[in-house]
N, C-alpha and C positions, 0 to 999 in steps of 0.2 A: 638731325632728323632720322638718318638711317640707324643711328645707335638706338634711338627711342623705338623705332619700328622693330629692330631686332629684339630689344628687351621685351616689347609687348608680345612678339611672336613666341619667344622663349617661355614667357610666363604663361601664355595660353596653352602651349604644349604641355607644360608641367601640370597645369590644372586639369587638362584633358586626361593625362596619364593617371593622375590621382583619382579622378572620377571613375575611370575604368577599373582601377584597382579596388576601390571601395565597392563598386557595383558587383564585381566578381566575388568579393568577400561576402557581400550581402546575399548573393545567390547561393553561395556555398553554405552559408549559415542556415538559410531557409531550407535547403535540401537536407542538411544534417538534422534540423528540427523535425522535418517531415518524416525522416527515417525513424527518429526516436518516438514520435507520436504513433507511428504505425506499430513499432515494437511494443509500446506501452498499451496500445489497443489490444494486441494479442494477449498480453498479461492480464488485462482486465477481463477479457473473454474467458481465459483459463480459470481465473478466480470465480467468475460467474458460473461456469460449468460445474466447478467443484461444489460450490454452495448449493446449486440447484439439485445436483445428484444426492447430496447429503440430506437435504430437506425433503426429498421425494421418497426416502425410505422411512415409512411412517412409524415403525416401531423402534427406530434408532436415530431419529432426527433430534435436533436441538429442541428442548422444550419451548413451546410457544410463549409461555409466561416469562421465561428468562430472555428470550429473543426480544420481546416487547419492552422489557425493562432496560435493555442495553443502550448505552449512549454512543457506542461506536462498534464497528465490526471490522476485523482484519482477516484476510484470507491470503495465505502463502502457499500456493500450489507447487507440488513437486520439489519440495526442499530436499536437497541431497545430503545424506549423512553417510560418512564412510571413513575408512582409515585403517591403519595397522598400528596397534598399541595406542597411539594418540589419534583420537577421532575428532572430526569437525563436522559442522553442518552449515549450510548456507543456501540462501534463496532470495527471491524477490517476491513482493506482494503488494497488495493495495489495502487502504484503509479509508472508510467513509464514516463520517459522524452523522448523528441524527440531527436533522433540522426540521422546522415546522412543515408538516405535510410530506416529509420524505427523508432523503439522505443527500449529503453533500457529494460533490464530485470526489472521486477517489484520489488520495495522495499516494505517492509511491515510496515504499520503504524497503530496506534490506533486513534480512534476518540472518544472524550468525551466532556461533557459539562453539565451544569445544568441550571435550571430556577426555579423561585419561583412564585407561583400563585395558583389560585383555579383550581386544575386539579386532575383527577382520571382516572385510567385505564392505558393501555399500548398499544403500536403499534410498528410495524416494518416499517422502511423506507429505501429505497435505495437512496444513495447520489452519485452524480457525480459532480466533480469539474474540471473546466478547468483553468489551470494556464496560464495566457496570456503573461507573460514575465518572463525572467530569474530571475528578482529580487524577485518575489513572490516565485519562485521555490527554490531559495537559502535560503529563510526564513525557509523552511521546515527542513533544516539541523540543526536547533537549537534543543535544548532539547524539547522545547514546542513552537508551532506556533499557535497563536490565530487568527482565522478568524474574521475580523472586527477590530482587534487590529493592529498587525503588517502588515496584508494584507488587503487592501480595497477590498470589495466584493460587487457584485450586482447579482440580480436575472437574470439568463441567459434567453434570448429569445428562443422560440421554433419555429419549422417549418423549413423545409429544404430550403425554398425559402427566408427566412428572411435575410435581408441585414447584412453583416458582419461589417458594419460601424455604428452600433447602438451607442447611447450615452453610454449605459452600457459598451459596449466593449471598447470604447475609454477611459473611466475613471477608470474602475476597473482592478485590478490585477488578480482577481479571479471571475469567473462566476460559480454560483452554481445552481444545479438542484436537484429535489427530485422526487421520485416516491413512492406513498403510495396508497394502495388499487387499483392499476392499473392506477391511474392518474399520468401523468408525466408533470411537470411544473417547471418554474424557481422559485427559492425560495431564498430570502435574509436571510442568517443565520449569526448570530453574537454570540460571546461568546463560539463558538465551538473551542476546542483545538485539534490540530493534533500533535502527537508526534511519533517518530520512535520507532518501536518495535525491538530494536537492539539485543535482545536475539534471536529472530527468524531470523533476517537478518544474524547474525553471524552463526547460525546453518545451514542455507541454503547456504550461500555464503562464509562464513569465513570473512565477511566484514560488516561494519556498513552501514546504509542507505546512509550517505553522500558519501561513497565510491561507493556504487552501482549506485547512481545517479550522480556521479562526472561529472562535465562539461567537463573535459579534458579526463578522462579515465573511462567512465561508463562501467558497466558490460553489455555485449551484450546479445541478446537473445540466441545466440548459446552457450554462456558460462554458461547459467543458467541450473539448473536441468530440465530434460524433462517435468516434471509435471507442472512447473510454466510458461513455454513458451507460453501457450495458451493465456495469457492476452496481451502481446505485439503483438502477431500475430493477435489477434482479432482487436486491434487498427489499425494495418497496413492494414487491409481489408477496413477500412473506411477513412483513411487519411495517406498518405505517401508523404513526400517531396522528390523531386529528387535532 
């Protein structure tokens, strides 16, 4: 009888210890996710600020016709470019796709790329990309998507009154823009790789980028954490299809 009681007591102690370990692990994971969500909310806010500032410059903004035709918009604020002889660029950003009545929750992506040449110094640049068709958008769901490789790209025209039927828009899957030192202009970029940051997407949504931006069941703005809703709501202020 005593042996049975000892066995029961030992088993109960082991179960209690396991429960405590699992509880501590769950709390740590929740805290980690909260920190990531807060960090991604900051990134969404920065991307929203960049887009708002660009669109508020009337003579240099993205043409409204092109904006309304786009299927997704990416903003990578403060991308760092620098190096000595061999240069590199890198940054983080958000992408929302168009859904009925607005825009999806933003998925989180990394932007990187390199170049070789005589260069020295460093700079920060804001990038805005318009994905003009679903084909270009679906290419993002791969592990790595190279601009100028899988997706044809052209420098986007600027100016609200610029026609939406430009040669660039008709031929390119992606229209690219950049803002550096206050100057905003179309920029043809090649060799830049965009890949999903699925560690952060999973921490924020419990889903990968392909699920967040799913063509059939995307994550809506209302389903996203409050802090990251600022980006799709900012896009909706400037372009919403009925």
